[in-house]
C-alpha positions as CSV (number, residue, x, y, z in Angstrom):
1,X,63.7,136.3,122.7
2,X,61.2,136.7,125.5
3,X,57.6,136.4,124.3
4,X,54.5,137.9,125.8
5,X,51.8,135.4,126.8
6,X,54.2,132.6,127.5
7,X,53.8,132.3,131.3
8,X,57.1,130.5,132.1
9,X,60.6,131.6,133.1
10,X,62.3,129.1,130.8
11,X,62.4,128.2,127.1
12,X,59.6,126.6,125.2
13,X,59.2,125.5,121.6
14,X,56.2,127.0,119.8
15,X,54.8,126.9,116.4
16,X,55.2,130.4,115.1
17,X,53.9,132.4,112.1
18,X,55.8,134.7,109.8
19,X,54.9,138.0,111.7
20,X,55.4,136.7,115.2
21,X,58.3,137.7,117.5
22,X,61.2,135.2,117.6
23,X,60.8,134.0,114.0
24,X,62.6,135.8,111.1
25,X,61.1,134.4,107.9
26,X,62.3,136.6,105.1
27,X,61.9,134.2,102.2
28,X,59.1,132.0,103.6
29,X,55.8,131.7,101.8
30,X,52.6,133.0,103.3
31,X,51.0,130.6,105.7
32,X,54.1,128.7,106.6
33,X,54.6,128.1,110.3
34,X,57.8,126.8,111.9
35,X,58.7,125.5,115.4
36,X,61.0,127.9,117.2
37,X,62.4,128.1,120.7
38,X,61.4,131.2,122.6
39,X,61.7,132.2,126.3
40,X,58.7,133.0,128.5
41,X,57.9,136.5,129.7
42,X,58.5,135.8,133.4
43,X,61.8,137.3,134.7
44,X,64.0,134.7,136.4
45,X,67.5,134.7,137.8
46,X,68.9,133.2,134.6
47,X,68.5,136.5,132.7
48,X,71.8,138.3,132.5
49,X,70.6,141.5,130.8
50,X,67.1,143.1,130.8
51,X,66.6,146.3,128.7
52,X,64.0,148.6,130.4
53,X,62.6,152.0,129.6
54,X,61.4,154.6,132.2
55,X,57.8,155.1,131.3
56,X,56.6,157.2,134.3
57,X,58.7,159.1,136.8
58,X,57.7,158.6,140.5
59,X,58.2,160.8,143.6
60,X,61.9,159.9,144.3
61,X,64.9,160.1,142.1
62,X,66.8,157.1,140.8
63,X,70.5,157.6,141.4
64,X,72.3,157.7,138.0
65,X,69.1,157.4,136.0
66,X,66.6,160.3,136.7
67,X,68.7,162.6,138.8
68,X,70.8,164.0,135.9
69,X,70.1,164.9,132.3
70,X,72.6,163.7,129.7
71,X,73.1,165.9,126.6
72,X,73.1,164.2,123.2
73,X,76.9,163.7,122.6
74,X,76.8,163.5,118.8
75,X,74.9,165.6,116.3
76,X,73.8,164.7,112.7
77,X,76.4,164.0,110.1
78,X,74.5,164.3,106.8
79,X,74.0,167.8,105.4
80,X,70.3,167.6,105.0
81,X,69.8,166.3,108.5
82,X,71.8,169.3,109.9
83,X,69.6,171.6,107.8
84,X,66.5,169.9,109.2
85,X,67.8,170.2,112.8
86,X,68.6,173.9,112.6
87,X,65.8,174.8,110.2
88,X,68.2,176.0,107.4
89,X,67.6,176.5,103.7
90,X,69.8,175.4,100.9
91,X,71.4,178.9,100.8
92,X,72.9,178.5,104.3
93,X,76.4,177.1,104.8
94,X,75.9,173.9,106.8
95,X,79.6,173.7,107.8
96,X,79.0,176.4,110.5
97,X,76.2,174.4,112.2
98,X,78.0,171.1,112.8
99,X,77.7,169.9,116.3
100,X,81.2,169.9,117.8
101,X,82.3,168.2,121.0
102,X,85.2,169.2,123.2
103,X,87.9,166.9,124.3
104,X,89.9,167.9,127.4
105,X,93.6,167.8,127.1
106,X,95.7,165.5,129.3
107,X,98.4,166.7,131.7
108,X,97.4,170.4,131.6
109,X,97.4,170.6,127.8
110,X,94.9,172.6,125.9
111,X,91.7,170.7,124.8
112,X,90.5,170.5,121.3
113,X,87.2,170.0,119.5
114,X,86.0,167.3,117.2
115,X,83.4,167.4,114.5
116,X,82.2,164.8,112.0
117,X,82.9,165.0,108.3
118,X,79.7,166.2,106.6
119,X,78.3,163.7,104.1
120,X,76.4,164.7,100.9
121,X,77.8,168.2,101.1
122,X,77.5,170.0,97.8
123,X,80.8,171.7,97.2
124,X,82.2,173.6,94.2
125,X,84.5,170.6,93.5
126,X,81.6,168.2,93.5
127,X,79.7,170.5,91.1
128,X,82.8,170.7,88.9
129,X,83.1,166.9,88.9
130,X,79.4,166.6,88.0
131,X,79.9,169.0,85.0
132,X,83.0,167.2,83.9
133,X,81.2,163.8,84.0
134,X,78.2,165.2,82.1
135,X,80.5,166.7,79.5
136,X,82.4,163.4,79.1
137,X,79.1,161.5,78.8
138,X,78.0,163.9,76.0
139,X,81.4,163.6,74.3
140,X,81.1,159.8,74.4
141,X,77.6,160.0,72.9
142,X,78.8,162.3,70.1
143,X,81.8,160.1,69.4
144,X,79.6,157.0,69.2
145,X,77.2,158.8,66.8
146,X,80.1,159.9,64.6
147,X,81.6,156.4,64.6
148,X,78.1,154.9,63.7
149,X,77.7,157.5,60.9
150,X,81.2,156.7,59.6
151,X,80.5,153.0,59.6
152,X,77.2,153.5,57.8
153,X,79.0,155.6,55.2
154,X,81.6,152.8,54.8
155,X,78.9,150.2,54.4
156,X,77.1,152.3,51.8
157,X,80.3,152.8,49.9
158,X,81.1,149.1,49.9
159,X,77.6,148.3,48.8
160,X,77.9,150.8,45.9
161,X,81.2,149.2,44.9
162,X,79.7,145.7,45.0
163,X,76.8,146.9,42.9
164,X,79.1,148.5,40.4
165,X,81.2,145.4,40.2
166,X,78.1,143.3,39.6
167,X,76.8,145.5,36.8
168,X,80.3,145.5,35.1
169,X,80.3,141.7,35.4
170,X,76.8,141.5,33.9
171,X,77.7,143.8,31.1
172,X,80.8,141.8,30.2
173,X,78.8,138.6,30.3
174,X,76.1,140.0,28.0
175,X,78.8,141.2,25.6
176,X,80.3,137.7,25.5
177,X,76.9,136.2,24.8
178,X,76.2,138.6,22.0
179,X,79.4,137.7,20.2
């Protein structure tokens, strides 16, 4: 990348910090500096593409740049972004406010319109699915509780049987010893 303050139209190797342009250090520790190759800020004939922004408009028009206004081709796709753009509430139906674009037909055929599929749209099917999932989750929880209770009951029964067997064994042993 081109770096401000490097007064040269070629590449130079600089010792860069974590925050500086031309050095992506995601996992580096604080204070670590690395030597990276960056280009100077002077424009030369070796640059193939230079991105620019019109900051201030002058007296004359630039052909193809400032002489025409280009409409935004695509609108928002997400339901909440459409609501925000048209200042809608949750009561409004978002599907009527989707930004559609027209496509002219070829060879005298009739044109058609295209619109994006709305994402995160709350539909009756989605609400039904949410209810079904919640109900299934509740059923699983209840089944798990019932299984745990049944297992605890079985353990208690086995423990009681074991205790009864021990007491009968002790009583038989005591009877043998008394004879």
